[in-house]
N, C-alpha and C positions, 0 to 999 in steps of 0.2 A: 306482549311483543307488539310494538307499533305496527300499524297496517302496512306502511311502506317497507319496513324490514321484512315482514312476513311475505309480501309480494316478491321482493327482491330475492329472498331465500328460495321460494318456490321456483322462480325463473333461473336462479343459479343452479339448482338441482336439475332442472330441465336441460340447461346448457351442458351440464356435466354428462347428462344422459345421451346427448346427441352423438358424440364420438363413440360411446359405448354401443349405442344402437347401430351406428354405421359399421363398426368392427364386427358385431355379431351378425348383422345382415350380410356383410361381405363374406364372412366365413361360411354361413349357412348356404348362401348362393353358390360358393365354390364347391362345397361338399355335395350339394344336391346336383350341381352341374347346370342349373338353369336359374338365373336371377329372377325371372318372372315367376317361376314356381315357388322360389323361396319367399318372394314378396307376397304371393297369395297365401302361403301358410302363415306368414307374419300378420297379414291383415285379418285372417281368421282368429288368431290369438288376440289381436287388438280389439276386434269386434266383441269377442267374448269378455274381455277385460272391461271395455266400456259399458257393455250391457250389465255386468255385475255391479259396477259403480252406479249406473243409472237406477237399478233396482234397489240397491242399498241406500241411495239418497232419495228414494221415492220420486224419481224424475220421469217415470213412465208416462204420465199423463201429458207431458210436454211433447211427446212424439206426435200427437194428433195435430199440432200446430205446424209441423214440418212441411207437409204438402202445400200449404198456402204461402210459403215464403218465395221471394223472388228467386228465379232459377240461377242467376249468376252467383248467389251466395253458396251454392253447392260446388262451385269451382275449387273451393278449399280441398275437397276430397280428391280432385284431380291433381292438385299441387302436392298433396301428401303422397299420393301414388307415384307421381313423378320423382319426388325426392327419394322415396324408398327404393324404387326401381333403379334410379340413377346411381345412388350411393352403393347399392348392392352390386351393380355392374362395374362402376368406375373404380371404387376403392381398391379392389385387388390388383388392378392394372396400373393405377396412377399413384397409389399409396394413400393410406388413410389420412395422414397429415396434410398432404397436398389437396385431397378432396375436401376435407373439412375447412382448410384455409380458403378455398374458393367459395364454399358455402357461407362461411362467416363474412367474407367481403361482400358477397351478394346480399346477405341479411343487413349489413350495416348500410349499404347504399339504398336498398328498397325501404328500410325502416325510416331513414331520413327523409326520403321523398314522400312517403305516406304521412309522416308526422307534419312535414312542412305545410301540406295542403289539406290535412285532415281527410285524406282519401278513405273511402269505404266506411265513413262514420268514425274514424279514429279521432282522438283528441288532438287538436292542433297544437303542435310544439314547434315553433319557428326554429329553423336552423340558423342560429346566430353565429357570428364569427367565432365565439368561444366554443360553441358546440361543434362547428365545422372543424375547428382545430383539434378538438377531442376525437372526432371521427377520423380525421387524418392520422392522428397519433395512433389510434387503435388499428387502423388499416396498415400503417407502417409496422407496428408491432406484430401483427399477424403475418406479414410478409417476412419480417426478420426471424420469426420463430421457425420458418421453413428453410432458411438458408443453412447450408452445411457448414 
């Protein structure tokens, strides 16, 4: 399998998982009665899962490099927590489709900005007129899927 196809497949699966994750988080939060408690349980499961993968791939030695990294790089953890907490709280009240639509639009916009200027070390990918049109079409498609 070509590398590009492999990467695209992995990210397609990750994308498929986001609404499933949102639905499961929302349901767990509703059943527990506290979105923050549900998120805490989910993060414990995520930590255990990541630790198992780390051990299985012999990545434990890399942990010693973490404390020396720039502190702003750890904001990703805050953003993950914000996403999980917000989707767990919002989805049952706003609807899963509406919540994911807003998430997807936010992802499209921030990804284009990050790519345009290579922010945070990302590969620079200019937002050409063709790419801008593609992003606009995707955004319109996302909005249209949510219309009744």
